[in-house]
N, C-alpha and C positions, 0 to 999 in steps of 0.2 A: 502495500498500499505505501505508495509514494506520493503524501500528499503535501511534502514538504515543497516541491517545486510550484504546485499551485496556490497554497496560502501564501508563500512568498511573494504574491501578486497583488492580495488584494488590498492591502496598504491602503490606496488610493481612495477606495471608495470610503475611507473615514472622513474625507477633508467636506468642510463645509460647503453646502450649497451656497451659492453667492451669486450676486449681479455683477458684470463686468468688472463696476469701479468698486468693489469692496476689496478688502484684504481678507486671506484666509485667515479664520477664527478657530477657538478651541471647539473639538466638537467631539460627538460618541455616535458610534453606528452599529445596527445589528447586522448579521451579512446572513443568507442561509444557502445552506448547500446540499448535495446529498451525502456529506459528510458529518452533520451537524451545524449547528448554529455557532457562530464568532463573533464577540465584541471588538471593537477596534475603538480606541480613543487618540486626538491626537491633541495634545497639549502645548503650552507654551511656556518654556521656561523662565526663571527670574533672569538670567543672563542672555535672553535674548533667543535663545536656539530653540528648534522645537522637538518633540519626541512623540514618536508614531509607536503605540503600544497594542498589540492584539493579544486574543484570547481565546483557544478553541478546548471546550473542556466536555469531552466526551465520556465520562467517567472512567471505567476500568478498560476500555477499549482505546482511547486516544485523550492524550491532554498536550496542548501546542502552545507555547508561548513565544513572543517574538518582541524586540522593540529596536527601534533607530532613531538615534540623536542627530541631528543634522541643522546648521543654517541656510537662510534661504536670501540668497544675496541678487537681486536684479533677477528676479525668476529662476536663477539655477541653484539647485541643491548640492550643497558640498556636506557630505557625512561627515559625522565625528567619530559615532562607534555604535556597533551592532551587537545583539545578544541573540541566541535563540536557542529551544530548548523544548525538545519534543521528545514525548514516549507513545509509541503505540504496540498493544500488549506488554512484551516484558523487552521488547527493545527499545535503547534510550539513544538520542541524539543530540549534543550538544557543540554549538560553533559559539564566536566570537571575535570581533573585530576592530580594533583600532587605528584611527586614519590620522596620522602626524604629518600632516600638509605644511611646518616648518621643514621636515626633513623630507618631504614626499615619497613617504613609504605607509605602508598599512602593515600592520602586524598581526597574526590571525592565531586561534585556535579552531580546528575539527575535530572532533573527538580528540583522539589519540595523538594526531598531527599539528605541529605548528611550523609558523616560519614568517618571513617578512618578505615582501614584494615592492617593487616600485611604484607609486602612483602615477597617472598621468592628469593634465589640468580635466576639469569637470567629469571625472570618474565617479560613478552612483553607487549607492551601497545596493544591498541585496535588494532593500523595500522600497529603492527610490525610483528604479524604471519607470514603472507605471504611474507614480505621482508627477515625475517630471514629465511624462507623456500629457499626463492631463493639463498641466500649467502651461505645457507648449503650445496644445491645442486652443486653449484659454487665449493666449498671446496671439496666435497667427488668425482667429476669428476665420468665418465660415469661408469666406471670399479667398483666403489664402493658405490653405490648406493643403498642404504637399500630398503628393504620390507616396513617399517613401520618406520616412527617420529614423535615424540610427542613434545609438547611446553608447558610452564606452562603461562598462558596469562590473564591479567587483563580486566574484561570484565562487565561494567556496577555495578560497587560497589562489583564484587566479584573475587577472583582467581580460574580458571577454569584449567583441563589439558584439551589439545586439540590432538588428535591423528590424524595422515594422513596415509593413505595405497597408495603405490606407484605402479601402471602398470609398469612393465620392459620394456612391448614392446611399441615404439613409436607410434602416432599418427600422420598420417599428417592434419595439422589446417590451413586453409584458412583466412587472414585477408586481410584489406586495405594496411597493411605495406609488405605483404608477407606472401607466403605459407610456413610452415616450419614443420618437424617432431619435434614432443614435448611429454614428459614425461605426462602420466594423473596423478593426484595426489588428491586423494577424501577423504574429511575429513568423521572420521567416528561417527555416531549419536547411539543411543539407536535402537534396531530392531524395536520399534513400533512408533518411529518418522518417519515423512515424509518429514523432512529436507533432503537437497541436496546442498552439496558444491565443487566442483571439481574446480581445476587449470589445465592449462596446460604449462609446462615449456620448452623451447626451447633451447638447447646445442649450435645451431649453433648461437644464440643470449646470449652466454654466461649465459644461464638457464633463462632467464627475462620471466615473468610472460606474455604470449600473447594472454590468453583466461581464461574465468572464466564463471561458470554457477552456479547459486545460485537460489535454491527454497526454499520460506519461505512464503508460502501462496501464493506469486505470484513468478514467476518465470523470471529472469534476467539473460540475457547474455550479457558480456561484454568483448571487445577485441579492442586491440591498435592498433590505426590508423594512428596516426604519430609522429613523436620523435625530439627532437633536443637539442643540447647542449646551454648551457647558461652560461654567465659571462665569 
């Protein structure tokens, strides 16, 4: 059951639904999927940075916690640290990463493995790619949305390039939060890969991610269910 890949993506759905002139605000969201409900929060810390946290509690079957602290500078996410803890039945997985931008390096732990790798400009954290995608769509506006967009992402001890293709014709997406027209954004994989990862972003909700489909051995579908401001 590889839910680590799917749920590392849903943090973006926790972002406050705004009008285009507003800034991001602290918020809490409930997300539903075929592997259980998840609570996601985004809060602003006293030092001005942001913290995204998520919790999936499936009782004795699965429990998953994830957090990422980042700065938001001129619409660009700058990750500072990341923590992940997951249990599926009797299997456990723990990971963390510390981003040192003064040295341009990230130190990481992945279960029993650890190391340090060099950072590049505008590298995103494991939870940041889908959030940055939403922020960039908001910046583009509907008239300037590109056919393709790419990000440099830290993931499990490696810096990778992720490329997404955009379908310009919007699709109708039904959720417990309402039915919305949304852009379909698909991550590109090698031709021989069976992996699939798709986001739906709704312009009427300021390009919030309202649905995610992920296939990696197991198929996972995630939709926004409820949302509220906090603080």
